[in-house]
C-alpha positions in Angstrom: -11.3 44.4 -28.9 -15.0 44.7 -28.6 -15.3 43.9 -32.3 -13.4 40.7 -31.8 -15.7 39.6 -29.1 -18.8 40.3 -31.2 -17.3 38.4 -34.2 -16.5 35.4 -32.0 -20.0 35.4 -30.5 -21.7 35.6 -33.9 -19.5 32.7 -35.3 -20.2 30.7 -32.2 -24.0 31.1 -32.7 -23.6 30.2 -36.4 -21.7 27.1 -35.5 -24.3 26.0 -33.0 -27.0 26.5 -35.6 -25.0 24.6 -38.2 -24.3 21.6 -35.9 -28.0 21.5 -34.9 -29.1 21.4 -38.5 -26.6 18.6 -39.3 -28.4 16.4 -36.8 -27.6 14.8 -33.4 -25.2 12.3 -34.9 -22.7 15.1 -35.3 -22.2 15.1 -31.5 -22.2 11.4 -31.1 -20.3 8.6 -32.9 -19.6 10.1 -36.3 -19.3 8.6 -39.8 -16.1 9.5 -41.7 -17.9 12.1 -43.8 -19.5 13.7 -40.7 -16.1 13.9 -39.0 -14.6 15.6 -42.0 -17.4 18.2 -42.0 -17.1 18.9 -38.3 -13.3 19.4 -38.6 -13.7 21.6 -41.7 -16.4 23.8 -40.1 -14.2 24.2 -37.0 -11.2 25.3 -39.1 -13.3 27.7 -41.2 -14.6 29.4 -38.1 -11.2 29.7 -36.4 -9.8 31.9 -39.2 -12.1 34.9 -39.0 -12.1 34.5 -35.2 -8.4 35.1 -35.0 -7.9 37.5 -37.9 -10.0 40.7 -37.5 -8.9 41.8 -41.0 -11.0 39.1 -42.7 -14.6 40.2 -43.2 -17.0 38.2 -41.1 -19.2 37.5 -44.1 -16.2 35.7 -45.7 -16.1 33.3 -42.8 -19.9 32.7 -42.6 -20.3 31.9 -46.3 -17.9 28.9 -46.4 -19.5 27.5 -43.3 -23.0 27.7 -44.8 -21.7 26.2 -48.0 -20.3 23.2 -46.1 -23.7 22.9 -44.4 -25.5 22.9 -47.7 -23.3 20.2 -49.2 -23.6 18.1 -46.0 -27.5 18.3 -46.1 -27.5 17.4 -49.8 -25.2 14.5 -49.3 -27.2 13.3 -46.3 -30.4 13.4 -48.4 -28.6 11.5 -51.2 -27.3 8.9 -48.8 -30.8 8.2 -47.4 -32.1 7.5 -50.9 -29.1 5.8 -52.5 -27.2 2.8 -51.1 -24.3 3.5 -53.5 -23.8 7.0 -52.1 -24.1 5.7 -48.6 -21.4 3.1 -49.2 -19.1 5.8 -50.7 -19.6 8.3 -47.9 -19.8 5.9 -44.9 -18.4 2.6 -46.0 -20.1 -0.6 -44.9 -19.9 -2.8 -41.8 -17.1 -5.4 -41.7 -17.4 -8.8 -40.0 -14.2 -9.4 -37.9 -15.4 -12.6 -36.1 -17.7 -15.0 -37.8 -19.0 -18.1 -36.1 -16.2 -17.9 -33.5 -13.4 -17.5 -36.1 -11.3 -14.3 -36.3 -11.1 -13.2 -39.9 -7.5 -12.2 -40.1 -7.9 -10.8 -43.6 -10.7 -8.5 -42.4 -8.4 -7.3 -39.6 -5.7 -6.5 -42.1 -8.2 -4.7 -44.4 -9.5 -2.5 -41.6 -6.0 -2.1 -40.1 -7.1 -3.3 -36.7 -4.5 -5.1 -34.6 -5.3 -8.1 -32.4 -4.6 -5.9 -29.4 -7.2 -3.4 -30.5 -9.8 -6.2 -31.2 -9.3 -7.7 -27.7 -9.4 -4.3 -26.2 -12.8 -3.6 -27.8 -14.0 -7.0 -26.6 -13.0 -6.2 -23.0 -15.0 -3.0 -23.3 -18.0 -5.3 -24.0 -17.1 -7.4 -20.9 -15.8 -10.3 -23.0 -12.5 -11.8 -22.0 -12.5 -15.0 -24.0 -12.5 -14.5 -27.8 -14.0 -18.0 -28.2 -17.1 -16.8 -26.5 -17.9 -14.5 -29.4 -20.0 -15.8 -32.3 -20.0 -12.5 -34.3 -18.1 -9.3 -34.1 -18.9 -6.6 -36.6 -17.1 -3.3 -37.1 -19.7 -0.7 -37.7 -19.3 2.3 -40.0 -19.0 4.7 -37.1 -16.1 2.8 -35.6 -18.0 0.9 -32.9 -17.7 -2.8 -32.5 -20.9 -4.8 -32.2 -20.3 -8.0 -30.3 -22.7 -11.1 -30.3 -21.7 -13.9 -27.9 -22.7 -17.5 -28.5 -26.2 -18.1 -27.1 -24.8 -20.4 -24.4 -22.5 -17.6 -23.3 -25.2 -15.0 -22.9 -26.7 -14.3 -19.5 -30.2 -15.7 -19.0 -33.0 -13.2 -19.5 -36.1 -13.0 -17.4 -38.0 -14.7 -20.2 -35.5 -17.6 -20.2 -35.8 -17.9 -16.5 -39.6 -17.8 -16.6 -39.7 -14.8 -14.3 -42.5 -12.3 -14.6 -41.1 -8.7 -14.4 -42.8 -5.4 -14.1 -42.9 -3.1 -17.1 -40.7 0.1 -17.2 -42.1 3.6 -17.4 -40.2 6.6 -18.6 -39.9 9.3 -15.8 -40.9 12.8 -16.8 -38.8 15.7 -15.4 -41.0 18.2 -13.6 -38.3 20.2 -11.8 -34.7 20.4 -12.8 -32.2 22.4 -10.7 -34.9 24.6 -9.2 -36.6 25.2 -12.6 -40.2 24.2 -13.2 -40.5 22.5 -16.6 -44.0 23.7 -17.4 -44.2 22.0 -20.8 -43.7 18.6 -19.1 -46.6 19.2 -16.7 -49.0 18.7 -19.6 -47.2 15.6 -20.7 -47.4 14.1 -17.2 -51.0 15.3 -16.9 -50.2 17.3 -13.7 -50.6 20.9 -12.7 -48.9 23.5 -10.5 -51.2 22.6 -7.6 -49.9 19.0 -7.7 -46.3 20.3 -7.8 -46.9 22.5 -4.7 -48.5 19.5 -3.0 -45.4 17.4 -3.5 -43.2 20.2 -2.4 -45.2 20.6 0.8 -45.0 16.9 1.5 -41.2 17.2 1.4 -41.3 20.5 3.3 -39.2 22.2 0.6 -39.5 24.8 -2.1 -39.0 25.0 -5.9 -35.5 26.6 -5.5 -34.4 23.9 -3.0 -35.4 21.0 -5.4 -32.7 19.6 -7.6 -34.8 17.0 -9.4 -38.5 16.0 -9.3 -39.8 13.3 -11.7 -42.9 11.3 -12.1 -43.9 8.5 -14.4 -47.2 7.4 -15.8 -47.7 5.1 -12.8 -47.4 7.9 -10.4 -43.9 6.9 -9.1 -42.2 10.1 -7.8 -38.5 10.8 -7.4 -37.5 13.9 -5.4 -33.9 14.9 -4.9 -32.9 18.0 -2.9 -30.2 20.4 -3.8 -26.9 19.9 -2.0 -25.4 22.9 -0.2 -22.6 24.5 -2.1 -19.3 24.5 -0.4 
């Protein structure tokens, strides 16, 4: 039993390392080739996890082989349009200048119900309000309404808006992110000063952030029930 636990932990760590090496797209919207690799790696890992008679090395080698092939194909797709088209396909225009391309829907096997469902996800109820709709290679639908249907931006309205600044997390769930202190150009004395102002402590703080303009957000931990 202990051996099974150890084998599972080792394979789990190997899978985490493999997914990290494959890149962040593996845990987001995946291309067809990435989906196949992810499913294949999961199946390869499940066999030695369940069968203790299979050597652990025999399970790790195929996973690393798949990783190697994926990295090679990823590099090839970055340098070759042809390889990228073969592995990922290409975007398909479903709506062009307000006209639904029925032939494109048939080619991509997307029903009208699915198309309107995707449009509703983009807060579009009237198909006629869409100038372009493009099916991306990862399965997402990019929707571009006619300019007259788009909400007015601050620029269009002539309104002067303030710039945005990215908040930097200093404390997360009672943990002091020391590496972020240098990024925010703060020190531990500053952190203690903020905690004193809120009459709290590090362990009682759920979130503390600060941006480059000095705007601070402090949220206390909620009591566990």
